[in-house]
N, C-alpha and C positions, 0 to 999 in steps of 0.2 A: 504494500500500500504506500502511496507516495503523495505527499503534500509538498509542492515545490513553489508555492507562491512567493515566499521570501527570496528564494533563488531567482525566480523569474524577474522580480522587481529589481534586484541588485545587479544581476548579470546583464540585463538588457542594454544598459549604457556601455558596458564593456564590449559587447558584441558589435556595437556601432564602429568602434575604433578602427578595426582593420580596413574598413571601407572608406575612411575619412582622410586618407592621405593625398587626395587629389591636389590640394592647394596647401602651401605652407602657411602656418598660422602667423598672424601679425597683430600686435596689441591694438585693439580698437577696431579691427576688421570684423566683418560679419562671419558668423559660423552657423552651423545647421541644427544643433541639438544641445540643450542644456546638459551639462555634465560631460560632454565630449572632451577628451583630452588628446593632446598630441605633443610629442617631444620634437623640438627643432632647435638646432644650434645651441645645444646644452641647456635648454630650458623646457620645462613642461608647461604648456599652455592649456587653459581650461575655458570652455565655452560657458559664459554666464548670461543671465537675462538682465538687461539694462533698460528699464522702461518697457517698451514693447519690442525692443530689438534684442537679438542674440549676438553677443560680441565676445571676441577673445580677450582674456585678461592680459596682464603684463608679463605673465610667465614667471615660474619659479625655477631657480637653478637646480639642475639634477645632480645629486651627489654621485661621484664615481664610487663603484664598489671597491671596498678594501680587500685585504687578504682573506682567505677562507678561514672560518671559525669552526669549532667543533660542531656547531649546529648545521653549518652548510655541508659539512662532511656527512652528517646524517641525511641532509637533504639530497645527497647523491643517490639515496635509495629511490627517491621519486624519479630522478633522472634516469636511473637504470631501468626502473619499471616502465617508464614511457618508451625508452629505447627498445625494450624487448617487445612491447606491444607493436611498435612501428615495424619491427623486423618480422613478426609472426602473424600480424593481422593485416595483410595486404588487401585493400579493398578490391572487390571484383563485381562486375555487373551481375545483378540478380534479376530473375524474371518476376512474374506475378506470384507473390507469396501469401497475400492476404485477401480475405473476403470482408468488405466493409459494410457496416449497417449504420445508417445515419437517421437520427430522429427528424421530425418535421421542422423543429426549431434549431437544428444544428447550424452553426455559423460557418459560412462558406470559406472564409479565410483560414479558419482553424482546420477545416477538412483538408484544404490544400496543404497546409503545413504538416498535418499528421501523416498524410500519404508520402510527402516528400521526405520527411525525417525518418519514417520507418524504412523506406527504401535505402536511404543513405546509411543509416545505422546498420541495417542488415548486410550491406555490402562488405562490411568488415568481418562478418561471420560466415561468409560463403564456404569457407574451407571445412566448417564443422556442422552447419545447419543444413540438413538434407531432407527435411520434412516434405513428403510428397503431397500432403494435404494442405489445403488453404487454411490459414489461421484466422479465426473470427475476431474482428475488431468492431466494437460498438462504441458510438459516441453520441451523446446528447447533452442538453443543458440542464440547469436546475429545474426546469419545468417538466423533465422527461423521465423521471424515475419509473412511473407506471408504464411508459412506452418501453423502457429498457427491460423491465420484468417480462413483458409480453414477448419481446424480441429474443430473450433467452430461451423461452419455452420449447421451440422446435428443436433445440439442441440439447435439452435436458440440463441446462445450467442452473445452479443455485436452487436445487430442489428443497433444501431446508430453509430457504429465504434468509439465511444468515448474512449473505453478501448484500442483499437488498437492504436489510436493516442497518448494516454498517453505512451504506451510502446515505440512507435516510438520516442517520445521525449526523453525518458530515454536512449534509445540506443545512441542517438546523444550526450546527456549530459554526460553520465557516461563512455562511451568508454569501455576500458578493465576492468573497475571496475563494470560493469553492473551486478547487482544481484537483478533483479526485480521480485517480487512475490506478488500476490494479490488474495483475495477472494472478488469479487465485491459485493458491497452493492446493490443488485438488488431484485426486488419484487417477484422473482420466483426462481426455483432451480438454485443455483449458481455453481461455480467451482473454483478450485485453478489453476492458470496459472503462470508459471515461465519462465522468459527469463534470462539466465545466461551466462556470457561471457565464451567461451570455454577454455580460458587460466587460469581461476581462479582455484586455487587448491581446491581439495575436502577435507574438514576437518570439524570436529564437530563444530557447533555453534547453536544458538537458532533460526535461520531463519525458519526452517521447523516447529519446535514446536510452534513458534509464529503464523504462518499461520494456523496451525491446530486449534488453539483457534478460529480463525475467522470462520472456518468450523462449529464448535460447536455453535458459536454465531448465525450463519445463521439458523441453525436447530432449536435452542431453541426460537428464536424470530419470528419463522415462516417467515423467509426471510425478516425481517424488521430491519436489522442492520443499515440501513440508518437513522433510527429514534433514534439511540443511540447517546448520546453526545460523541464526539470523544475522550474525556479524558477517558471515560469508554471503548469504543471499542478498542482503541490502548493500553491504560494503563493496562487493565486487560489481554490483549494478552501478554504484556511484563511480567506481574506478573506470569501468569501460564506458559508461555514459559520458563522463567528463572528458575522457580521452577522445572519443569520437567528435565531441563538440569542439575540442581544441584543434583537432585535425581540420575542421571545417572553418573555424573562425580565428585561429591563431594560438600560439603556444601559451600566451599569458592567461588564457581562459582557464586552463587546467588549474593553476595555482589559485586563482580567484575563486573558482568553484570549490576547490578543496577547503579553503578557509571557511567558506559558508557552510559546507557540510560538517566541518569540525565544530562549528559553533551552534548548529541548529538544535542540539540537544537542550539548549537553554530555553527553547520555546515552550517546553513543558512546565509543569508546576512543581516539579520535584525539588527544586532548589539545590540540586547537586552541582558542585563545582569540581569537575574531574581534574582540573589542572592542579589541584591540591592533593590528589590521591597519592598514597604511598604505594610501593610495589605490591604489598599484600592486598591493599584495597583494589588495585588494578586487576589482580588475579581474580578476586571475588567478582568484580564487575564483568570480566571477560567470561567467567563461568556462567554468569546470569544471562549472557547473550548466546549461549549455546542452544537454547530452546528456540523454536520458531515463534516469534512474537510472544515470548513469555518473559517474566521477570523484568518488567519495565522496558522491554525491547520494542514495543510497538511504535507506530509512526508518530504518535502524539509526543512521545518523549525523545525520539530520534537517537537514542543511544547507539543503536547498531549502525547507523548511517555514517557517522564520522569515525568512530572507533573501527568499524568494519572496513571503511575505506583504507585506513592506514594499515590494518592487518593484511588486506588484499594486496596493497601496494608492496608490502614487505615480501609476501609470497611471490609476487610477480618479479620483483627485483632479484630475488635469490634463485628462483627456479624456472621462471618463464611461463609463457602462455600454454604450451602443450601440457605441462604437468597440471596446471589448474584445470584444464579441460578433462584430464584423466581423473582428477579429484571430483569434478562435477559428475562425471559418468559413474563413479563409484557409488553414488547415492542411489542409483538404480539397482544395486545389488543387495542381496539379503545379508548385509554385513554392517556392523557398527561403524559409523563414519570415523570414529577415532582410530580404529584399526586401519582403515583405509588411509587416513592421514599419515600414520607412521610408515605404512608400506610405500606410499608414494613419495613422501618427503624425507623419510629416513630419520625421523625424530618423533618422540611421543608429544602429543599436543600440549600437555602441561609444561614439558621441558621447553618446547618452542615458545610458549607464552612467556616463560621466565627469562630465557636467554636472548630471544630475538624480539618478540612482539612488544613486551612491556618497556624495554629500554627505548624502542623507537617511539612508542606512544608518548612516553614522558618527555622525550626530547622534542617531538613535534608540537605537543600541546604547550610546552614552555616557550616555544619559539613564536607560535601564532597567537597574537593578541586577541582578547575577546572583542 
């Protein structure tokens, strides 16, 4: 389950930047969008609103990067993870993989974005996603829950109405910020369903590419994503979702999205500040994320999304894409996933937490400011 409104709002301005280099900025000259930034001749210029006009400010000198610090050495884990994804996830043209179902009030601009982003994201998975059946995608607005329930029926989806009730609750809680999307963890053919408020602007973010990862997970696990620890299920979806968006819009997008994912756990009401965790508290926290949406792991508190992103990044940097795909496939076997982890990665999961994951988590959370 994925609520990406904050990400959408914060990242939208960043996504404009790669396309804004047509003209060099000059103090007092007109610009195109509030918040747009551009570095030119050693200064970072920002587009600001002055009366009814949009104008570049005077610019702020950009500090040159100093020598590497221990934290940037840890940051090389991120660099290695990205490099391995670049090496092993070569985009390939894909055919028609989806069957789309749109409500009467579906917004056309989002329909176009949905189809474009799914095709783009899936191009990175062509080497492993070989599903011969069209995957069902449903999209409607806050007005369309009843339509969605009826659209599921021919396919036998959500027979216990739990999914519908969850969406109903999100409509009430999120109001005009509703941006609900999910690929249910069910034991048979799944689907992607989206309920999105009709007033939300259509603009690029990682919402669709994140959900696309869940589609691949369902396929490779033989529809057993419910067996995955939620740090892996959601964290790797963030890892790959952010990566594909950065490939499309520029390398800086990955780091910006990562910081947002790491901070989103504060959206909940738990009051937990994980930057102050000791090693033993981190271990307890990670163990709580081993259930699928259990122990404070659900989308409201966001624990699994940021912590899971870092754990997935660590695995990718150490072992690469192919081994992670082997790990995903292992969930389709009648075997405890902890045993599979040790067989594939050569270390017991708790030992990996203590020696690899927790040091990286503590380093990254101390580096990234709230």
